[in-house]
NURODREN-945254 format. One record per residue (C-alpha): x negated, y negated, z; residue in three letters. Coordinates in pm, whole numbers, padded with zeros to 5 digits, always signed. Each point is the difference from the previous one (the first is absolute). Last residue first. Layout:
REM residues N
XYZAla ...
END
This chain:
REM residues 732
-08822-03091+07651Gln -00197-00320+00089Leu -00123-00093-00348Leu +00356+00009-00149Ser +00114-00262+00255Gly -00293-00223-00070Ile +00185-00175-00286Asp -00283-00193-00153Leu -00100-00368-00059Phe -00022-00155+00350Pro -00008+00350+00172Ala -00347+00125-00114Leu -00219-00230+00210Asp +00223+00043+00308Ser -00010+00376-00067Phe -00377-00006+00036Leu +00010-00225+00310Glu +00239+00236+00177Leu -00231+00300-00071Phe -00304-00203+00128Val +00198-00084+00323Arg +00113+00354+00048Glu -00359+00128-00024Thr -00140+00182-00299Val -00271+00263+00029Ala -00160+00086-00340Thr +00000+00373-00055Asn +00147-00023-00353Ala -00211-00293-00095Val -00265+00168-00224Ala +00243+00278-00102Glu +00228-00244-00164Glu -00262-00116-00247Glu -00111-00349-00086Glu -00099-00139+00335Ala -00015-00334+00183Gly +00323+00016+00214Phe +00179-00234-00244Ala -00108+00228-00288Leu +00184+00294+00166Ile +00305-00230+00063Val +00010-00109-00363Thr -00031+00364-00125Gln +00298+00107+00218Lys +00209-00294-00111Val -00063+00072-00368Glu +00063+00374+00055Ser +00342-00054+00147Asp +00104+00334+00147Asp -00147-00063+00344Leu +00033+00277+00258Arg -00365+00114-00038Gln -00119-00353+00055Leu +00163+00005+00352Trp -00188+00305+00128Asp -00313-00119-00176Gly -00018-00316+00212Leu -00022+00209+00308Arg +00190-00147+00288Ile -00097-00193+00318Val +00141-00058+00358Gly -00182+00291+00169Asn +00104+00250-00271Ser +00012+00291+00238Asn +00345+00137-00091Pro -00016-00138-00354Gly +00119-00348-00110Gln +00166-00025-00342Leu +00348-00027+00156Leu -00114-00281+00229Lys -00132-00198-00302Phe +00327+00046-00184Ala +00197-00145+00293Thr -00238-00301+00024Ala +00044-00069-00372Val +00379+00032+00022Arg +00008-00238+00300Arg -00221-00250-00178Lys +00237+00022-00300Asp +00298-00082+00227Lys -00181-00296+00152Gln -00084-00158-00338Pro -00370-00016-00104Leu -00119-00360-00009Ala -00067-00149-00337Pro -00371-00016-00094Arg -00228-00295+00072Leu -00036-00017+00383Ser -00050+00375+00044Ser -00249+00007-00294Met -00204-00293+00141Phe -00007+00157+00345Ser -00123+00327-00145Ser -00277-00168-00188Ala -00113-00156+00339Lys -00129-00347-00034Leu -00342-00163-00057Glu -00107-00369-00003Asp -00087-00063+00364Lys +00065+00337+00155Lys +00244+00143+00245Met +00322-00167-00116Thr +00031-00112-00368Val +00362+00057-00106Leu +00080-00376+00037Gln -00294-00087-00220Thr +00142+00233-00272Leu +00328-00200+00002Trp -00171-00337-00014Ile -00228+00110-00283Asp +00304+00120-00203Leu +00183-00328+00068Pro -00298-00196-00127Lys -00090+00211-00302Ser +00342-00017-00174Gln +00189+00317-00077Val +00193+00063-00323Glu -00261-00185-00204Glu -00250+00280+00017Ala +00057+00349+00138Val -00176+00243-00237Gly +00000+00302+00227Leu -00371+00076-00064Gln -00138-00351-00028Glu +00223-00225+00206Arg +00134+00236+00260Leu -00312+00211+00039Val -00222-00310-00001Ala +00222-00173+00269Val -00030+00303+00215Val -00383+00000-00049Asp -00019-00377+00085Ser +00196+00062+00328Lys -00257+00259+00108Thr +00108+00364+00064Val +00000+00182+00340Phe +00082+00373+00017Gly -00256+00102+00259Glu -00231+00177-00247His -00013-00317-00215Asp +00273-00085-00250Cys -00054-00097-00365Phe +00117+00340-00150Asp +00259-00002+00277Phe +00173-00290-00183Leu +00013+00194-00324Arg +00159+00302+00168Gln +00252-00217+00183Arg +00108-00162-00331Leu +00033+00341-00169Ser +00221+00128+00286Val +00199-00328-00016Tyr +00060+00031-00377Gly +00109+00365-00016Met +00327-00088-00169Ser -00184-00206-00271Gly -00347-00138+00019Trp +00028-00322-00205Val +00372-00098+00010Glu +00056+00144+00350His -00290-00173+00154Val +00096-00323-00176Lys +00345+00006+00159Gln -00141+00044+00343His -00251-00283-00060Ile +00273-00242-00085Ala +00225+00128+00290Ala -00292-00051+00246Lys -00033-00365-00100Leu +00379-00051+00020Ala +00004+00147+00352Ala -00290-00216+00107Leu +00202-00311-00094Ser -00047-00318-00217Pro +00273-00254+00051Ile +00212-00031-00313Glu +00296+00197+00147Ala +00028-00236+00296Phe +00302-00192-00132His +00223+00298-00022Asn -00126+00325+00150Pro -00367+00103+00085Ala -00168+00217-00255Tyr -00075+00380-00035Glu +00352+00122+00071Gly +00151+00191+00288Gly +00359-00063+00112Leu -00038+00273+00261His +00294+00233+00085Arg +00078+00120+00350Leu +00363-00104-00015Pro +00072+00218-00305Gln +00347-00076-00129Thr +00287+00253+00027Asp +00190-00200+00256Lys -00029-00319-00189Leu +00321+00040-00214Gly +00211+00054+00307Ala -00151-00311+00162Tyr +00091-00214-00303Met +00355+00128-00009Ala +00050-00056+00372Asn -00157-00346-00034Leu +00234-00106-00278Ala +00309+00134+00181Glu -00089-00183+00315Asp -00091-00326-00174Lys +00322-00025-00196His +00096-00315+00187Val -00267-00202-00182Gly -00168+00180-00293Leu -00316-00208+00015Ile -00029+00016+00380Phe -00038-00344+00157Lys +00356-00058+00111Asp +00039+00369+00092Cys -00302-00023+00236Gly -00338+00128-00091Lys -00168+00261+00216Thr +00034+00305-00236Phe -00106-00199-00310Glu -00334-00098+00157Ala -00136+00350-00010Asn -00272+00032+00259Arg -00328+00181-00078His -00046+00336+00171Phe -00019+00227-00314Ala -00224-00238-00196Gly +00028-00244-00292Val +00370-00052+00046Gly +00311+00196-00078Thr -00089+00302+00225Ala +00327+00009+00188Ala -00078-00076+00365Ser -00211+00227+00222Ala +00058+00136+00349Thr -00227+00276+00100Val +00075+00268+00254Asn +00187+00220-00253Asn -00318+00033-00203Arg -00200+00159+00288Phe +00033+00367-00090Glu +00023-00058-00372Pro -00336-00193-00005Asp -00013-00262-00276Ala +00191-00260+00216Leu -00223+00073+00295Phe -00318-00087-00199Met +00163-00316-00142Arg +00103-00113+00350Gln -00343+00060+00140Asn -00154-00215-00263Thr -00221+00056-00299Val -00009-00309-00219Gln +00233-00038-00302Glu -00192-00068-00319Val +00092-00257-00260Gly -00192-00291+00153Ser -00306+00231+00044Tyr -00037+00045-00370His -00009+00370-00096Ala -00303+00232+00005His +00031+00055+00376Phe +00328+00181-00038Pro +00085+00056+00372Val +00220+00297+00094Glu +00044+00049+00378Leu +00376-00026-00037Gly -00008+00295-00234Glu -00064+00241+00291Asn -00119+00341-00122Gly -00367-00077+00045Leu +00071-00093+00365Ala +00164+00336+00059Pro -00301+00182-00158Met -00267-00180+00207Leu +00026+00237+00305Asp -00097-00176+00319Pro -00338+00055+00168Glu +00043+00169+00332Pro +00103-00206+00314Gly -00064-00369+00037Cys -00204-00035+00319Arg -00123+00361+00051Ile -00047+00043-00376Glu -00206-00315-00022Gln -00215+00089+00295Ala -00058+00354-00142Tyr -00381-00047-00049Ser -00169+00265-00205Lys -00366+00075+00049Ser -00273+00036-00252Thr -00335+00176+00048His -00231-00057-00303Thr +00107-00348-00077Ala -00029-00079-00374Lys -00302-00170-00140Glu +00083-00283-00238Ala -00072+00073-00365Val +00345-00065-00150Thr +00083-00250+00276Tyr -00286-00231-00101Asp -00083-00188+00311Pro +00093-00368+00026Lys -00335-00188+00012Gln -00142-00154+00328His -00262-00261+00041Gly +00046-00153-00346Val +00378+00013+00022Gly +00000-00162+00337Thr -00226-00273-00122Thr +00247-00060-00281Thr +00010+00167-00342Glu +00374+00074+00031Phe +00134-00310-00168Tyr +00360-00067-00119Arg +00026-00284-00253Ala +00175-00327+00112His -00340-00165+00070Asn -00124+00106-00343Val +00304-00146-00168Glu -00046-00328+00189Glu -00371-00014-00089Ile +00081+00055-00364Ile +00264-00270-00001Gly -00231-00238+00187Glu -00266+00061-00271Glu +00255-00066-00278Gln +00117-00317+00177Gln -00355-00120+00039Val -00077+00058-00365Asp +00311-00188-00114Thr -00088-00296+00229Glu -00346-00008-00141Ala +00131-00002-00351Gly +00252-00281+00080Glu -00275-00212+00173His -00243+00045-00298His +00278-00086-00250Ala +00076-00323+00187Ser -00374-00096+00023Lys -00038+00072-00380Leu +00309-00210-00079Ala -00123-00293+00222Thr -00354+00017-00154Ala +00153-00012-00348Leu +00230-00294+00093Pro -00285-00217+00134Gly -00126-00051+00356Glu -00020-00279+00248Arg +00290-00215-00130Met +00041-00307+00218Ile +00343-00084+00146Ser -00003-00355+00137Pro +00079-00030+00371Thr +00348-00071+00144Ser +00049-00141+00345Asp +00116-00343-00119Asp +00062-00224+00304Val +00328-00165+00084Lys -00042-00374+00067Gly +00350-00072-00112Ile +00162+00324-00101Thr +00247+00065+00282His +00139-00353+00038Ser +00016-00021-00386Ala +00278+00268-00005Pro -00075+00332-00162Glu +00139+00143-00313Trp -00108+00356-00100Gln -00238+00036-00284Leu +00113+00221-00298Gly -00021-00281-00251Ser -00265-00255+00067Lys +00106-00303+00208Pro +00118-00323-00180Gly -00170-00219-00261Tyr -00114-00284+00230Val -00034+00194+00330Arg -00157+00299-00173Asp -00261-00217-00178Phe -00080-00197+00310Thr -00074+00326+00196Asp -00365-00067+00091Asp -00121+00277+00229Gly -00149+00003+00350Lys -00285+00248+00074Arg -00010+00312+00215Pro -00352+00048+00147Val -00313+00180-00133Thr +00102-00053-00356Pro -00087+00289-00232Val -00272-00093-00248Lys +00029+00061-00374Thr +00217-00311-00042Trp -00285-00244+00057Asp +00151-00351+00008Lys +00215+00069+00309Leu +00288-00249+00069Leu -00039-00311+00215Gly -00089-00224-00303Ser +00350+00080-00126Arg +00145-00251+00230Pro +00299+00123+00209Val +00325-00187-00054His +00235+00136+00266Arg -00138-00121+00322Gln +00229-00303+00019Pro +00325-00025-00207Val -00048-00281-00266Ser +00010+00242-00295Arg +00371+00071+00058Gly +00234+00204+00209Glu +00346+00163-00018Gly -00067+00189-00322Ser +00236-00158-00253Ser +00095-00329+00155Asp -00344-00058+00150Arg -00176+00085-00325Leu +00237-00221-00202Val -00057-00290+00247Arg -00375+00032-00028Glu +00019+00011-00380Glu +00195-00330+00017Phe -00260-00152+00227Trp -00302+00115-00210Asn -00026-00316-00218Gly +00120-00212+00293Ile -00307+00103+00199Leu +00079+00163+00333Thr +00173-00106+00320Gly -00108-00184+00312Ala +00214+00016+00312Gly +00284+00248+00045Thr +00235-00233+00190Gly +00267-00035-00266Pro -00085+00234-00297Gln -00233-00073-00286Leu -00066-00345+00160Lys -00344-00104-00130Thr +00066+00097-00355Asn -00320-00128-00148Tyr -00063-00199-00320Ala +00185-00302+00139Asp +00336-00120+00129Asp +00177+00315-00133Ser +00362-00038-00144Phe -00099-00010-00364Gln -00238+00298+00046Ala +00292+00220+00083Met +00179-00081-00321Ala -00319+00062-00194Ala -00030+00349+00150Thr +00361+00083-00062Pro -00041-00085-00373Ser +00141-00257-00252Gly +00018-00287+00238Ala +00353-00125-00058His +00172+00341-00068Ser -00171+00149+00305Thr +00112-00286+00229Val +00361+00023-00112Ala +00016+00374+00043Thr -00165-00037+00341Trp +00269-00241+00113Phe +00294+00199-00144Met -00122+00317+00184Glu -00026-00192+00323Glu +00350-00137-00039Ala +00138+00352-00057Glu -00175+00130+00309Thr +00120-00285+00206Asn +00362+00060-00110Glu -00029+00375+00086Lys -00132-00082+00342Glu +00284-00245+00055Glu +00263+00258-00079Ala -00148+00264+00226Lys -00124+00308-00155Lys +00143+00344+00108Pro -00269+00211+00174Arg -00216+00235-00197Gly -00333-00123+00147Thr -00097-00207-00317Ala +00337-00173-00003Asp +00318+00130-00139Phe +00265-00146-00243Thr -00117+00222-00291Gly -00112-00172-00322Asp -00284+00225-00116Ala +00080+00294+00228Phe +00349+00028-00132Gly +00057+00371-00038Met -00206+00020-00323Asp +00111+00309-00195Gln -00152+00347+00032Val +00052+00213-00311Lys -00075+00317+00186Gln -00170-00007+00347Gly +00309+00148+00170Leu +00283+00041-00262Leu +00007+00375-00081Ala -00113+00096+00346Val +00297-00191+00154Ala +00259+00168-00225Asp -00169+00346+00036Lys +00006-00004+00380Tyr +00132+00349+00046Leu -00138+00141-00318Asn -00359-00129+00066Asn +00037+00104+00361Lys +00085+00359-00090Ile -00290+00020-00251Gly -00250-00127+00257Arg +00122+00251+00261Met -00033+00287-00242Thr -00355-00102-00091Glu -00085-00018+00376Arg +00155+00350+00052Thr -00204+00148-00280Lys -00322-00173+00111Pro +00030+00136+00358Asp +00141-00095+00342Lys +00188-00321-00093Gly +00343+00080+00144Lys -00151+00223+00272Ser -00174-00302+00142Arg +00331-00156+00109Leu -00031+00070+00374Ser -00360-00127-00011Lys +00114-00332-00140Ala +00260-00044+00281Leu -00264+00073+00260Gln -00245-00244-00154Ile +00263-00272-00012Ser +00098+00061+00360Ala -00371-00006+00108Ser -00048-00339-00162Tyr +00325-00155+00123Leu -00039+00109+00359Glu -00112-00328+00151Ser +00266-00184-00207Ala +00274+00211+00159Pro +00178+00233-00253Pro +00274-00123-00236Thr +00093+00281-00231Asp +00062+00084-00370Glu +00033-00357-00128Val +00243-00115-00268Val +00284+00212+00138Gly +00241-00294+00055Asn -00004+00045+00376Glu -00383+00039-00011Lys -00033-00329-00191Leu +00228-00176+00256Glu -00216+00111+00294Lys -00330-00091-00184Ser +00098-00364-00055Gln +00166-00136-00311Tyr -00023-00348-00168Arg +00267-00101-00256Lys -00133-00144-00318Gly +00359-00081-00125Met -00005+00143-00352Cys -00248+00281+00026Leu +00033+00126+00359Thr +00366-00100+00071Asp +00127+00112-00344Asn -00183+00338-00006Trp +00043+00101+00362Met +00338+00172-00024Thr -00126+00183-00302Thr -00245+00196+00204Pro -00369-00089-00068Leu -00261+00224-00168Lys +00127+00031-00356Ala +00141-00360-00007Lys -00334-00131+00126Met -00199+00179-00276Leu +00259-00111-00259Glu -00056-00359+00104Thr -00379+00034-00013Met +00030+00139-00355Gly +00238-00266-00118Ala -00234-00270+00120Ser +00064-00216+00308Tyr +00127-00351-00076Val -00214-00239+00201Leu +00117-00348+00127Gly -00145-00003+00346Ile +00322+00042+00206Asp +00185+00241-00238Ile -00303+00227-00022Gly -00032+00032+00377Pro +00009+00390+00023Val +00026+00105+00370Phe -00123+00250+00257Phe -00111-00151+00332Leu -00262+00097+00257Gly +00048-00098+00364Pro -00095+00363+00096Ser +00161+00170+00302Asp +00199+00258-00205Ala -00310+00085-00207Pro +00046+00061-00374Met -00029+00339-00174Leu +00056+00042-00376Arg +00055+00303-00223Lys -00050+00077-00373Asp -00216-00309-00062Phe +00109-00245-00282Ala +00213-00194+00258Leu -00326-00121+00163Gly -00123-00149-00320Leu +00340-00168-00060Met -00019-00156+00345Ala -00358-00116-00074Gly +00131-00165-00316Gly +00233-00209+00213Ala -00061+00068+00374Thr -00127+00265+00237Ile -00081-00158+00335His -00151+00234+00257Gly -00130+00359+00061Asn +00176+00172-00291Val -00132+00363+00005Ala +00068+00082-00366Ala +00024+00374-00065Ile -00069+00186-00332Thr +00081+00362-00080Pro -00223+00134-00290Ile +00026-00028-00384Gly +00010-00379-00007Leu +00300-00130-00190Thr +00083-00308+00212Leu -00367-00058+00091Ile -00093-00023-00372Arg +00302-00217-00081Ser -00088-00247+00281Met -00358-00017-00136Leu +00128-00053-00355Met +00224-00284+00137Glu -00301-00170+00164Ala -00203+00032-00320Asp +00285-00155-00201Ala +00033-00290+00251Gln -00372-00069-00019Ile +00019+00013-00382Lys +00291-00250-00006Thr -00167-00237+00244Ser -00335-00007-00176Glu +00055-00338-00176Ala +00113-00140+00337Val -00338+00056+00158Asn -00027-00240+00294Ala +00374+00022+00065Ser -00020+00382-00032Ile -00274+00013+00264Tyr +00211-00212+00231Gln +00304+00209-00078Leu -00158+00328+00115Asp +00305+00224-00052Met +00184+00116+00306Gly -00083-00023+00375Asn -00107+00361+00039Cys -00015+00195+00326Phe -00044-00312+00198Phe -00063-00087+00365Arg -00328+00199+00049Gly -00101+00327-00157Asp +00193+00185-00271Gly +00078+00364-00042Ile +00009+00207-00320Val +00070+00376+00012Thr -00064+00263-00268Leu +00079+00373-00019Ala -00145+00329-00122Asn -00350-00113-00084Val -00159+00127-00327Gly -00332-00177+00038Gln +00033-00152-00351Thr +00357-00119+00063Glu -00081-00172+00331Ala -00311-00159-00131Leu +00186-00136-00300Asp +00271-00144+00230Leu -00276-00170+00211Ala -00151-00149-00316Met +00344-00126-00100Asn +00029-00168+00341Val -00340-00163-00052Gln +00085-00136-00347Arg +00342-00140+00099Ile -00154-00165+00309Leu -00270-00177-00206Leu +00242-00097-00278Pro +00241-00166+00251Asn +00295+00130+00208Ile +00004-00170+00341Arg -00149+00192+00295His +00089-00286+00237Glu -00323+00067+00186Phe -00214-00157-00264Val +00144-00355+00021Arg +00040-00143-00346Thr -00215-00313-00065Gly -00142+00049-00351Trp -00335+00103+00142Pro +00170+00279+00199Phe +00072-00047+00367Gln -00140+00082+00340Gly +00061+00263+00258Asp +00007+00368-00090Pro +00330+00190-00016Ser -00061+00338-00164Leu +00270+00188-00182Leu -00045+00363+00102Arg +00028+00291-00244Val +00042+00341+00154Val -00021+00291-00244Ala +00148+00310+00158Val -00168+00336-00044Asp -00066+00023+00390Asp -00130-00362+00012Val -00150-00150-00316Val -00138-00357+00020Glu +00054-00328-00186Thr -00082-00349+00114Lys +00148-00312-00161Ile -00092-00354-00069Leu -00373+00033-00041Glu -00141-00323-00147Met 
END
């Protein structure tokens, strides 16, 4: 039978004590929520669920007139030998709730008495409606029960000392108003709002059970706080007086005449049994014939005397006997051929279960629900052996793996960039190296009319605020802003307001300047400390970059493009020395077509085979980087784009020096180019000179002396030399 219902609402476990009509076989009304083995087991299952799902709080609310009416004394009266075990299990449940690692709330909807009162006190907080007729009391003095030491310590821990004597010794009854005045209940909302109030209270306490560490801390605190009660609850439980208590089956005090009648009935049956030798024989002496025609007054014919005692035992233990109609189904109604599946549900014979008890693991159901109930189950027939099952499973797994691989290939292809479309077939991009130039060209001055003449690049190259080290991780690089550009320009620097550069960037706030004296670490000496700090920061570089190949702190283990480039950069220097990037460009151009495109596979071959990059760079990040550089063709990229992305950026001041040197090498009618020989004649470093000659595809200086070099090519050449050489001597 389902006595409780558990659900999780916003990380709060809500356990509702159900209140169905009817009674248990031993006579207890279900809606009283008395503590018996069935209720104990289901509440423990709800607590297990709350702990395994990691909820942050727990609330228990009852339905009907009772929250819990104490121990199930009718069950204990029928099973006196189990009374100590039932009490121990109940105390262990109270101890578990008392030390649960999350906040617990009891929404007391009605009466909460005796053992039920102790169960409610085990919760951290209690709510009880102001308009509820429910009572809180412990009637041990009235029914002859001495509550155990563990239960007593629990009540002492949760009740104020002013209530100890009245509650335990006098059995005083309290309503919600008095309980709130004494601090036993947290609040007394209207009965209609009890459920929502308990949920709201539980949600407000969720932070006290938010994670495993907090829950473990909560459990430890409760164990220390209630150590006296925890040490005694469920440990060395003594009989409280169940065997000879002065209470009837419902828990009410016995009347004197009832006790006398009970004692007389026991003396009568003792005398009969000792005279006849067995209960069955004693019953037979008082039967008129072989039949018990009056089993109960007004019930009609009974059963054979030989089965009458068994019938009485069955009725006392299970609530029904063999004589109940529609229960004993003849076996002739069952199928004889078990290989066939029945076309309609069939009735089953449960005589074995009724005589020897239900099978373990089955939930208890009242007879009113099971009489005439059909059996919907069908026999399970094995259609295939273990080998066929294993082969079938392996086939499905293999097919699933193949499908996943195919889907991965299709997804990769769909993400690839295609240029062989119908537009590509109908029209191909012309080769700019062989494209026919216009015979008669005209110059449009629309740009000059709108914007004026082209600006001089030299002032921009002298501004450090435009410096961007692309080879560093982006988290350590300050982005180009108007403020940084103005701060680096002497003419505009006075128009920029910047704090002392104590943070990551020049314009980040310094929290120490805005703290009050009560928060500042040096207290009232804030002014002196800030003046000293500011004086020490005047000589710092506000336009600095933190740099670095990896992200800071916790993100250092995340792969980055800057780290990949740094690994290749170091390998270039180790293998090819100071002319490494010139050598790398030359090897790449060996694989390029006439437009300067090289395939991704050729780039990988140069890096892996010629440069010797192996474990330093993984294949997946390298492929992603090269794919990002692919623009105009499907699997090909510009070698110059690869070089610009890989090598460290040329600083602004060096770009300015290179541009100045280029202008000095230009003749009167140079038309924007210089002779390579004019620059080679000024070089004193023979190694650099020979490397440059080889880079231009020759072996002798005379072969490349008249080669025209544009400013862009000149800048690219020095960008290849700058990472490992001091280019200042090459520009003199």
